[in-house]
N, C-alpha and C positions, 0 to 999 in steps of 0.2 A: 610435695619432695620428690617425684621422675625416681619408684622405685619402681620397680616392675616385682612383681609375684611374680612367685615361680611357682610346681609343685615340683620334686624331687625326693622320686623312690616315697614315695607318699606325702614328705615334711612338705610342710606353706616355709617357703622360704621368701626371703625384698636381695634383691637384687639392687643395693645400692650405687646413687650415679658415679661415688671416687669410687668403684673398687671393693669393696667392701660389703660383705655378704652377711646380714642381721635374720637368726633364727628365734624369731617372737615366742615359739612355745619353751624354745630352752632359754630365754633372756640372754642368748651367746651373741657376740660381734665376734666376727671372722674376720681374717686381714692375713695373707699373703704376702710374700717374699720382700719385707721390707728394705733388705739390703744395707743395713744402717753402719754406717762410717765403708761405702760406697768411694764415695770420695775423696778420703782421706789415704785408701789403699791406692787410687790410681795415684794420687798425688808421690806417693811413696816411691814409686815408678817412675815418677818422672813427669805425667801429667796433668799439668795444674791444672783442676776447679775450683770454683766457689768452694768454700768448706762448709757450706751449711745445709747440705743433701740429709744432715739427721734429724736439726731443726726443726728442716719443712719438712718432712716426712713426720716427727714427735706432732706436730700443729696440725696438722691435717688431722691423723689419728683421733688425739683428744677431742677435737671435731665432728667425728662416729659416734665413740663415747658418749659420748652429753647428748648428739640429738636422739642417738637410740636407746637412751635410757641401759643401757648393759651393763649386767650383774658378773659376766662370765667373756674375758675375751683370752679369746684364740688366735695364737698366729702362726699361720702355715707352713713354717720350716723360711731360710733361709734369710730370718730376722735381724743374723748380723750378714756382714758379706764377707769375716773371714775369722779364723780365729781370733787371731789379733786386734779387731773389733773395741774386745772389752776395757782393751787396755788406751786404746785414742779416743776415746766417748768421751768429748766435752762431760765436763764436773753437773751446767744445768740441763744437760739429756740423761746422763746419769741419773741426775735427781727425782724426770722424770720421769724415767722410766719405773724406779723405784719406785715415785708416790701410785705408780697405775698396778704395779703389784701388791701394796696395803691396801688398797683402795679399788680391786677385783679379782676375782678368781681368775688370775691369769696364769695361760697353759702356754708354753713353750715347743709346739711342734720339732722336731727336730729335721733338720733338713742335708742335702747333701757340703753347704757353704759354710755350713755350722753344726756339724754333728754331736755337740752337747749341749748344745740349745743354750740357752737364754739366763738359765734358773741361776746363773750365780749374781741376778737384779731380783732374784728374790723368784715365788712360783714353780707352776713341777715342770719337766723336761719330761715329757715322754714320743715317744715313738709316733704311733695312734690314739684315739677315743673316739668314742660311738656314743654318739647324742643322737638318744630312738634308733629311725633305720641307719640315720648318716654312722658313714665314719674318713674321718677325721684325717686324713695323713699326706703329708711333703708330694712327693713325687708317685701321677697316677701307677696304675699297674699296669701288665700290660692282659688288654680284653677283657671281655664283659667283667666291670665292676658295681654291680647294683648298689645303689647308696654315695661308693665314695665321693668324696669329698676333697680335692687338690688343685697345690698351686704348681709350680717350680718351669713351667713351660710359657711361662708370662705370655700371651694368646691373647690375639692385635689381629684385627680384619681390616680390610678397603674395599669399600665399596666406589663405583662408579658413575658419576651423573652427570647431567645436562653442561654440571658450569668447572667440572673434571674429580680429581677420586678425593674423597676424604678418608686418613687411613688415624684408628683410634685404639686401644685398649680393651679389651672387651673378657667376658667370663660368654664359656661356650658350655655345650648342655641338650642334653638329648633326652630329658626329665627323668633321664636312672643312673647317671653321673653329673658334678658339675666341677671345670674348671676354672678357677678365680685367674682373674687379671693378677702382674703385679701392682703392688704399691710401691712402694718408694720413688723418691725423686728422681733416681739414675736407674733408670733399668729402661732397656731394647724388647722387643717382640718380638715375635714367632708369629707366622700366620697362622691363623687355625685351619688354612686350605694343606700346610705345610706336611706329609707323611707321617710326623709326628703325632698326629692326630688319628690318622687312619682310622687306628685300630680299636682305637678305645670306643667308640658307637654304636652299642646295635644299631641303632638305627640316625636318617639324617641328622645331624645335631645343628642348633639354630646358637647364634654368636652377638651376644645381646652388648651392641657395641655403645660406648662409656660414651657423658657429655652433660648438657643440660639437663637432660633426665635420659634412660634406660634404654634404649631403643632394640630390639627384635629384630633381625634381619635373616632369611632363609640361606643355603648353603648355594644357594643358587642364583643370590643380589653379589654374590664374593670375586672377587678381581684376584687374582693369585697372586699370591707374595713368595718375599723369600726373608729370611732371619735376616734383623736391622743387622747392621752390624756392629764391632763389641764395644763402640766409643757408649759408654754412658747416655741416655737421653733424657731428660727435661719431662718427668713425668707429665700425663696431660690428662 
């Protein structure tokens, strides 16, 4: 399946190639930064993009739900791109989210883009959720936070090889806390070598790069990078 098994603060975790976190002991699938209706938000400002990002994101999410057999789905904040996303989401996509809320224990962690959460679709909206030794929230707290699982930063990593460089979205963890990649179809990324990650880890972290399988890469092998441009980028 290409998953990478890791232990975070004593809790077994499976990092999946799609960028989702599977917590087998809790029957819980965790996904961060869907940014639903980001395409329509850009279109309203005159930057026309294919208006299918919400459909693509939800289709990939449904695959993850089916493959893991999750009974609980935690959306780790910034699930909606903005407060107007509720009114812009197409009927078919709205029905997909309503179906997820009916079939699963759906929890919306509030983010900076969606401070009200998405509980208008069903499910519960909350700032944090504790599962065993893990504490799930959208934005990582400054300084050490053992057991924290967060998103917000859209981590990515770049490695140099004989044929050139490869840049991928990634998980990043030091075994005590875990930062998830963005899952949405139109999301940029922030290099894990950026200073924003510098105070989050108590020991040298590992970037778990996404591809056909999740590949752990030590920070000593990573090339320095800069934040991606503000233009939405297709998820890979």
